[in-house]
VMD Tcl script that builds the backbone (N, CA, C; Angstrom):
set m [mol new atoms 342]
animate dup $m
set s [atomselect $m all]
$s set {name element resname resid chain x y z} {
  {N N GLU 1 A 131.946 -87.592 139.062}
  {CA C GLU 1 A 132.100 -86.428 138.216}
  {C C GLU 1 A 132.778 -86.770 136.894}
  {N N HIS 2 A 133.747 -87.663 136.952}
  {CA C HIS 2 A 134.468 -88.028 135.731}
  {C C HIS 2 A 133.504 -88.592 134.690}
  {N N HIS 3 A 132.532 -89.387 135.126}
  {CA C HIS 3 A 131.571 -89.978 134.192}
  {C C HIS 3 A 130.784 -88.906 133.445}
  {N N LYS 4 A 130.503 -87.806 134.113}
  {CA C LYS 4 A 129.726 -86.740 133.481}
  {C C LYS 4 A 130.552 -85.949 132.468}
  {N N ARG 5 A 131.860 -85.857 132.691}
  {CA C ARG 5 A 132.717 -85.046 131.822}
  {C C ARG 5 A 133.221 -85.811 130.607}
  {N N SER 6 A 133.413 -87.086 130.745}
  {CA C SER 6 A 133.982 -87.880 129.658}
  {C C SER 6 A 132.914 -88.215 128.618}
  {N N ALA 7 A 133.230 -87.972 127.357}
  {CA C ALA 7 A 132.269 -88.241 126.280}
  {C C ALA 7 A 131.902 -89.718 126.204}
  {N N LYS 8 A 132.857 -90.594 126.501}
  {CA C LYS 8 A 132.607 -92.027 126.383}
  {C C LYS 8 A 131.713 -92.563 127.498}
  {N N SER 9 A 131.718 -91.937 128.668}
  {CA C SER 9 A 130.936 -92.455 129.789}
  {C C SER 9 A 129.775 -91.549 130.180}
  {N N ARG 10 A 129.535 -90.504 129.420}
  {CA C ARG 10 A 128.487 -89.541 129.752}
  {C C ARG 10 A 127.103 -90.184 129.836}
  {N N SER 11 A 126.861 -91.213 129.040}
  {CA C SER 11 A 125.539 -91.843 129.025}
  {C C SER 11 A 125.415 -93.016 129.995}
  {N N HIS 12 A 126.462 -93.290 130.779}
  {CA C HIS 12 A 126.423 -94.400 131.726}
  {C C HIS 12 A 125.453 -94.116 132.873}
  {N N GLY 13 A 124.763 -95.164 133.318}
  {CA C GLY 13 A 123.945 -95.054 134.514}
  {C C GLY 13 A 124.854 -95.241 135.728}
  {N N ILE 14 A 124.672 -94.436 136.764}
  {CA C ILE 14 A 125.547 -94.495 137.939}
  {C C ILE 14 A 124.741 -94.959 139.134}
  {N N VAL 15 A 125.249 -96.010 139.806}
  {CA C VAL 15 A 124.607 -96.567 141.001}
  {C C VAL 15 A 125.646 -96.590 142.118}
  {N N PRO 16 A 125.315 -96.018 143.287}
  {CA C PRO 16 A 126.269 -96.042 144.401}
  {C C PRO 16 A 126.608 -97.472 144.811}
  {N N LEU 17 A 127.865 -97.695 145.216}
  {CA C LEU 17 A 128.306 -99.024 145.646}
  {C C LEU 17 A 127.492 -99.542 146.819}
  {N N THR 18 A 127.071 -98.665 147.705}
  {CA C THR 18 A 126.278 -99.104 148.860}
  {C C THR 18 A 124.992 -99.789 148.417}
  {N N GLU 19 A 124.380 -99.280 147.342}
  {CA C GLU 19 A 123.172 -99.920 146.810}
  {C C GLU 19 A 123.489 -101.286 146.233}
  {N N LEU 20 A 124.590 -101.382 145.516}
  {CA C LEU 20 A 124.965 -102.666 144.914}
  {C C LEU 20 A 125.302 -103.698 145.986}
  {N N ARG 21 A 125.971 -103.269 147.061}
  {CA C ARG 21 A 126.381 -104.177 148.137}
  {C C ARG 21 A 125.215 -104.605 149.011}
  {N N SER 22 A 124.124 -103.854 149.014}
  {CA C SER 22 A 122.980 -104.184 149.856}
  {C C SER 22 A 122.222 -105.405 149.350}
  {N N LYS 23 A 122.575 -105.891 148.169}
  {CA C LYS 23 A 121.981 -107.079 147.547}
  {C C LYS 23 A 120.487 -106.917 147.276}
  {N N LYS 24 A 120.036 -105.695 147.244}
  {CA C LYS 24 A 118.658 -105.424 146.853}
  {C C LYS 24 A 118.604 -105.412 145.332}
  {N N ASP 25 A 117.398 -105.569 144.801}
  {CA C ASP 25 A 117.249 -105.448 143.352}
  {C C ASP 25 A 117.489 -103.994 142.973}
  {N N VAL 26 A 118.480 -103.789 142.171}
  {CA C VAL 26 A 118.837 -102.438 141.741}
  {C C VAL 26 A 118.501 -102.303 140.266}
  {N N THR 27 A 117.726 -101.290 139.962}
  {CA C THR 27 A 117.391 -101.021 138.567}
  {C C THR 27 A 118.301 -99.914 138.074}
  {N N ILE 28 A 119.027 -100.216 137.020}
  {CA C ILE 28 A 119.926 -99.231 136.432}
  {C C ILE 28 A 119.295 -98.743 135.141}
  {N N GLN 29 A 119.012 -97.461 135.112}
  {CA C GLN 29 A 118.430 -96.884 133.907}
  {C C GLN 29 A 119.495 -96.057 133.194}
  {N N ALA 30 A 119.702 -96.406 131.962}
  {CA C ALA 30 A 120.683 -95.668 131.158}
  {C C ALA 30 A 120.111 -94.308 130.794}
  {N N LYS 31 A 120.966 -93.333 130.736}
  {CA C LYS 31 A 120.553 -92.002 130.309}
  {C C LYS 31 A 120.358 -92.050 128.801}
  {N N PRO 32 A 119.487 -91.185 128.288}
  {CA C PRO 32 A 119.324 -91.154 126.832}
  {C C PRO 32 A 120.668 -90.856 126.167}
  {N N LYS 33 A 120.899 -91.506 125.063}
  {CA C LYS 33 A 122.162 -91.310 124.346}
  {C C LYS 33 A 122.239 -89.887 123.817}
  {N N VAL 34 A 123.345 -89.252 124.118}
  {CA C VAL 34 A 123.583 -87.885 123.665}
  {C C VAL 34 A 124.520 -87.949 122.476}
  {N N MET 35 A 124.113 -87.318 121.384}
  {CA C MET 35 A 124.963 -87.326 120.201}
  {C C MET 35 A 125.966 -86.184 120.308}
  {N N MET 36 A 127.210 -86.508 120.059}
  {CA C MET 36 A 128.290 -85.538 120.222}
  {C C MET 36 A 128.933 -85.210 118.874}
  {N N CYS 37 A 129.433 -83.989 118.768}
  {CA C CYS 37 A 130.161 -83.541 117.583}
  {C C CYS 37 A 131.525 -84.229 117.572}
  {N N ARG 38 A 131.867 -84.853 116.478}
  {CA C ARG 38 A 133.155 -85.548 116.375}
  {C C ARG 38 A 134.330 -84.578 116.354}
  {N N GLU 39 A 134.093 -83.380 115.850}
  {CA C GLU 39 A 135.177 -82.411 115.732}
  {C C GLU 39 A 135.422 -81.625 117.026}
  {N N HIS 40 A 134.327 -81.258 117.728}
  {CA C HIS 40 A 134.461 -80.381 118.890}
  {C C HIS 40 A 134.124 -81.048 120.221}
  {N N ASP 41 A 133.602 -82.264 120.194}
  {CA C ASP 41 A 133.200 -82.999 121.399}
  {C C ASP 41 A 132.171 -82.231 122.235}
  {N N TYR 42 A 131.243 -81.574 121.548}
  {CA C TYR 42 A 130.119 -80.909 122.200}
  {C C TYR 42 A 128.829 -81.538 121.684}
  {N N GLU 43 A 127.791 -81.417 122.484}
  {CA C GLU 43 A 126.508 -82.018 122.133}
  {C C GLU 43 A 125.936 -81.376 120.861}
  {N N LEU 44 A 125.347 -82.219 120.017}
  {CA C LEU 44 A 124.719 -81.755 118.769}
  {C C LEU 44 A 123.319 -81.246 119.102}
  {N N LYS 45 A 123.224 -79.957 119.393}
  {CA C LYS 45 A 121.951 -79.364 119.811}
  {C C LYS 45 A 121.357 -78.449 118.752}
  {N N HIS 46 A 122.015 -78.314 117.628}
  {CA C HIS 46 A 121.546 -77.415 116.572}
  {C C HIS 46 A 121.345 -78.204 115.282}
  {N N TYR 47 A 120.470 -77.680 114.442}
  {CA C TYR 47 A 120.208 -78.303 113.146}
  {C C TYR 47 A 120.457 -77.265 112.066}
  {N N CYS 48 A 121.329 -77.603 111.125}
  {CA C CYS 48 A 121.611 -76.734 109.986}
  {C C CYS 48 A 120.678 -77.155 108.854}
  {N N GLU 49 A 119.709 -76.310 108.572}
  {CA C GLU 49 A 118.738 -76.616 107.526}
  {C C GLU 49 A 119.400 -76.566 106.146}
  {N N THR 50 A 120.371 -75.689 105.979}
  {CA C THR 50 A 121.079 -75.561 104.705}
  {C C THR 50 A 121.780 -76.865 104.337}
  {N N CYS 51 A 122.446 -77.475 105.317}
  {CA C CYS 51 A 123.209 -78.714 105.085}
  {C C CYS 51 A 122.434 -79.975 105.460}
  {N N ASP 52 A 121.279 -79.802 106.079}
  {CA C ASP 52 A 120.451 -80.928 106.514}
  {C C ASP 52 A 121.228 -81.846 107.459}
  {N N LYS 53 A 121.819 -81.255 108.507}
  {CA C LYS 53 A 122.558 -82.076 109.458}
  {C C LYS 53 A 122.584 -81.434 110.838}
  {N N LEU 54 A 122.763 -82.291 111.850}
  {CA C LEU 54 A 122.908 -81.832 113.222}
  {C C LEU 54 A 124.317 -81.292 113.420}
  {N N VAL 55 A 124.424 -80.197 114.173}
  {CA C VAL 55 A 125.716 -79.576 114.427}
  {C C VAL 55 A 125.771 -79.083 115.870}
  {N N CYS 56 A 126.994 -78.852 116.358}
  {CA C CYS 56 A 127.154 -78.279 117.697}
  {C C CYS 56 A 127.208 -76.754 117.579}
  {N N LEU 57 A 127.223 -76.089 118.720}
  {CA C LEU 57 A 127.250 -74.629 118.725}
  {C C LEU 57 A 128.485 -74.086 118.006}
  {N N TYR 58 A 129.621 -74.728 118.213}
  {CA C TYR 58 A 130.849 -74.274 117.558}
  {C C TYR 58 A 130.772 -74.438 116.039}
  {N N CYS 59 A 130.163 -75.515 115.599}
  {CA C CYS 59 A 129.993 -75.722 114.148}
  {C C CYS 59 A 129.151 -74.610 113.535}
  {N N THR 60 A 128.127 -74.137 114.278}
  {CA C THR 60 A 127.267 -73.079 113.732}
  {C C THR 60 A 128.052 -71.802 113.497}
  {N N MET 61 A 129.079 -71.578 114.314}
  {CA C MET 61 A 129.887 -70.361 114.171}
  {C C MET 61 A 131.017 -70.527 113.159}
  {N N LYS 62 A 131.468 -71.757 112.966}
  {CA C LYS 62 A 132.625 -71.989 112.103}
  {C C LYS 62 A 132.193 -72.413 110.691}
  {N N ASP 63 A 131.862 -73.678 110.535}
  {CA C ASP 63 A 131.577 -74.239 109.214}
  {C C ASP 63 A 130.185 -73.892 108.681}
  {N N HIS 64 A 129.273 -73.506 109.558}
  {CA C HIS 64 A 127.892 -73.264 109.130}
  {C C HIS 64 A 127.475 -71.812 109.340}
  {N N ASN 65 A 128.462 -70.931 109.431}
  {CA C ASN 65 A 128.198 -69.506 109.593}
  {C C ASN 65 A 127.483 -68.987 108.349}
  {N N GLY 66 A 126.379 -68.293 108.544}
  {CA C GLY 66 A 125.606 -67.772 107.413}
  {C C GLY 66 A 124.553 -68.747 106.911}
  {N N HIS 67 A 124.578 -69.969 107.409}
  {CA C HIS 67 A 123.570 -70.959 107.020}
  {C C HIS 67 A 122.302 -70.748 107.834}
  {N N ASN 68 A 121.229 -71.365 107.389}
  {CA C ASN 68 A 119.968 -71.321 108.125}
  {C C ASN 68 A 119.988 -72.426 109.174}
  {N N HIS 69 A 120.200 -72.049 110.439}
  {CA C HIS 69 A 120.223 -73.050 111.512}
  {C C HIS 69 A 119.604 -72.486 112.772}
  {N N ASP 70 A 119.170 -73.401 113.637}
  {CA C ASP 70 A 118.580 -73.033 114.931}
  {C C ASP 70 A 118.691 -74.250 115.827}
  {N N THR 71 A 118.184 -74.133 117.059}
  {CA C THR 71 A 118.238 -75.284 117.960}
  {C C THR 71 A 117.344 -76.394 117.404}
  {N N VAL 72 A 117.671 -77.607 117.767}
  {CA C VAL 72 A 116.890 -78.763 117.313}
  {C C VAL 72 A 115.434 -78.606 117.755}
  {N N LYS 73 A 115.239 -78.136 118.977}
  {CA C LYS 73 A 113.886 -77.974 119.519}
  {C C LYS 73 A 113.058 -77.004 118.667}
  {N N LYS 74 A 113.651 -75.865 118.325}
  {CA C LYS 74 A 112.932 -74.879 117.516}
  {C C LYS 74 A 112.688 -75.388 116.102}
  {N N MET 75 A 113.686 -76.048 115.526}
  {CA C MET 75 A 113.533 -76.576 114.162}
  {C C MET 75 A 112.476 -77.682 114.135}
  {N N ALA 76 A 112.438 -78.492 115.182}
  {CA C ALA 76 A 111.426 -79.550 115.249}
  {C C ALA 76 A 110.031 -78.936 115.325}
  {N N GLY 77 A 109.896 -77.839 116.074}
  {CA C GLY 77 A 108.614 -77.133 116.148}
  {C C GLY 77 A 108.190 -76.607 114.790}
  {N N LYS 78 A 109.131 -76.057 114.043}
  {CA C LYS 78 A 108.838 -75.552 112.695}
  {C C LYS 78 A 108.393 -76.693 111.783}
  {N N GLN 79 A 109.086 -77.815 111.869}
  {CA C GLN 79 A 108.738 -78.971 111.038}
  {C C GLN 79 A 107.349 -79.498 111.391}
  {N N ARG 80 A 107.034 -79.541 112.702}
  {CA C ARG 80 A 105.702 -79.984 113.135}
  {C C ARG 80 A 104.622 -79.090 112.539}
  {N N GLU 81 A 104.855 -77.785 112.598}
  {CA C GLU 81 A 103.880 -76.837 112.061}
  {C C GLU 81 A 103.716 -77.022 110.552}
  {N N GLU 82 A 104.807 -77.239 109.839}
  {CA C GLU 82 A 104.718 -77.484 108.392}
  {C C GLU 82 A 103.928 -78.756 108.107}
  {N N LEU 83 A 104.167 -79.791 108.908}
  {CA C LEU 83 A 103.410 -81.034 108.721}
  {C C LEU 83 A 101.925 -80.832 108.983}
  {N N ARG 84 A 101.600 -80.040 110.011}
  {CA C ARG 84 A 100.182 -79.752 110.289}
  {C C ARG 84 A 99.536 -79.054 109.104}
  {N N LYS 85 A 100.245 -78.077 108.537}
  {CA C LYS 85 A 99.706 -77.353 107.380}
  {C C LYS 85 A 99.513 -78.287 106.192}
  {N N MET 86 A 100.447 -79.206 106.010}
  {CA C MET 86 A 100.360 -80.131 104.875}
  {C C MET 86 A 99.263 -81.167 105.063}
  {N N THR 87 A 99.036 -81.593 106.299}
  {CA C THR 87 A 98.057 -82.651 106.541}
  {C C THR 87 A 96.635 -82.130 106.734}
  {N N ALA 88 A 96.472 -80.821 107.004}
  {CA C ALA 88 A 95.130 -80.261 107.224}
  {C C ALA 88 A 94.183 -80.533 106.050}
  {N N PRO 89 A 94.600 -80.286 104.794}
  {CA C PRO 89 A 93.693 -80.583 103.679}
  {C C PRO 89 A 93.352 -82.078 103.577}
  {N N VAL 90 A 94.313 -82.915 103.897}
  {CA C VAL 90 A 94.074 -84.362 103.849}
  {C C VAL 90 A 93.061 -84.750 104.920}
  {N N GLU 91 A 93.177 -84.155 106.107}
  {CA C GLU 91 A 92.224 -84.432 107.189}
  {C C GLU 91 A 90.804 -84.046 106.757}
  {N N LYS 92 A 90.681 -82.897 106.081}
  {CA C LYS 92 A 89.369 -82.465 105.592}
  {C C LYS 92 A 88.829 -83.462 104.575}
  {N N MET 93 A 89.697 -83.949 103.689}
  {CA C MET 93 A 89.274 -84.926 102.689}
  {C C MET 93 A 88.803 -86.207 103.361}
  {N N ILE 94 A 89.526 -86.641 104.385}
  {CA C ILE 94 A 89.154 -87.868 105.102}
  {C C ILE 94 A 87.784 -87.701 105.742}
  {N N THR 95 A 87.556 -86.544 106.366}
  {CA C THR 95 A 86.252 -86.276 106.979}
  {C C THR 95 A 85.160 -86.309 105.925}
  {N N GLY 96 A 85.397 -85.635 104.787}
  {CA C GLY 96 A 84.408 -85.624 103.706}
  {C C GLY 96 A 84.137 -87.011 103.160}
  {N N LEU 97 A 85.181 -87.801 102.975}
  {CA C LEU 97 A 85.008 -89.173 102.471}
  {C C LEU 97 A 84.260 -90.041 103.477}
  {N N SER 98 A 84.544 -89.846 104.742}
  {CA C SER 98 A 83.859 -90.614 105.781}
  {C C SER 98 A 82.368 -90.285 105.792}
  {N N GLU 99 A 82.052 -88.992 105.661}
  {CA C GLU 99 A 80.645 -88.586 105.610}
  {C C GLU 99 A 79.963 -89.154 104.371}
  {N N ALA 100 A 80.648 -89.117 103.233}
  {CA C ALA 100 A 80.088 -89.676 101.995}
  {C C ALA 100 A 79.868 -91.180 102.145}
  {N N HIS 101 A 80.805 -91.858 102.779}
  {CA C HIS 101 A 80.683 -93.305 103.008}
  {C C HIS 101 A 79.456 -93.604 103.863}
  {N N ASP 102 A 79.267 -92.811 104.921}
  {CA C ASP 102 A 78.103 -93.006 105.791}
  {C C ASP 102 A 76.804 -92.816 105.019}
  {N N LYS 103 A 76.737 -91.815 104.143}
  {CA C LYS 103 A 75.541 -91.564 103.336}
  {C C LYS 103 A 75.272 -92.736 102.398}
  {N N ILE 104 A 76.325 -93.256 101.788}
  {CA C ILE 104 A 76.171 -94.399 100.873}
  {C C ILE 104 A 75.655 -95.615 101.634}
  {N N GLU 105 A 76.184 -95.850 102.816}
  {CA C GLU 105 A 75.736 -96.991 103.625}
  {C C GLU 105 A 74.262 -96.844 104.002}
  {N N LYS 106 A 73.832 -95.628 104.339}
  {CA C LYS 106 A 72.416 -95.393 104.665}
  {C C LYS 106 A 71.541 -95.634 103.445}
  {N N MET 107 A 72.004 -95.171 102.273}
  {CA C MET 107 A 71.240 -95.372 101.047}
  {C C MET 107 A 71.141 -96.862 100.718}
  {N N LYS 108 A 72.212 -97.604 100.896}
  {CA C LYS 108 A 72.202 -99.051 100.631}
  {C C LYS 108 A 71.208 -99.752 101.561}
  {N N LYS 109 A 71.195 -99.308 102.814}
  {CA C LYS 109 A 70.274 -99.917 103.789}
  {C C LYS 109 A 68.820 -99.656 103.391}
  {N N LYS 110 A 68.527 -98.421 102.945}
  {CA C LYS 110 A 67.154 -98.089 102.515}
  {C C LYS 110 A 66.754 -98.928 101.298}
  {N N ILE 111 A 67.672 -99.104 100.367}
  {CA C ILE 111 A 67.391 -99.887 99.160}
  {C C ILE 111 A 67.109 -101.325 99.521}
  {N N ARG 112 A 67.848 -101.910 100.437}
  {CA C ARG 112 A 67.655 -103.301 100.871}
  {C C ARG 112 A 66.296 -103.482 101.560}
  {N N GLN 113 A 65.842 -102.434 102.276}
  {CA C GLN 113 A 64.574 -102.516 103.002}
  {C C GLN 113 A 63.380 -102.434 102.059}
  {N N GLN 114 A 63.562 -101.923 100.852}
  {CA C GLN 114 A 62.438 -101.776 99.908}
  {C C GLN 114 A 62.129 -103.055 99.213}
}
mol reanalyze $m
mol bondsrecalc $m
mol representation Tube
mol addrep $m
């Protein structure tokens, strides 16, 4: 339990001693690194768009009150959607260029055959 509560050991992989003593091959997988707020020691689960930085829940209420912020998951979804909107015209251009390239290649082939 202590490993889960302590910020320094929260990301440690835990293996029971019985497994280690059994001399079997034990695979220890580290947990994904969790980024913590230096001021409040809480996980950085929010993104402040106004300040362009990750913040914890307490930061959103204190230093970032009134700013445009939401959970990282929701903000990432918004960013993905913006990227889709921005890349859609480029995708259409790529398709058009590919079709034009194919037509040119067919025309070159016909010219060579004559």
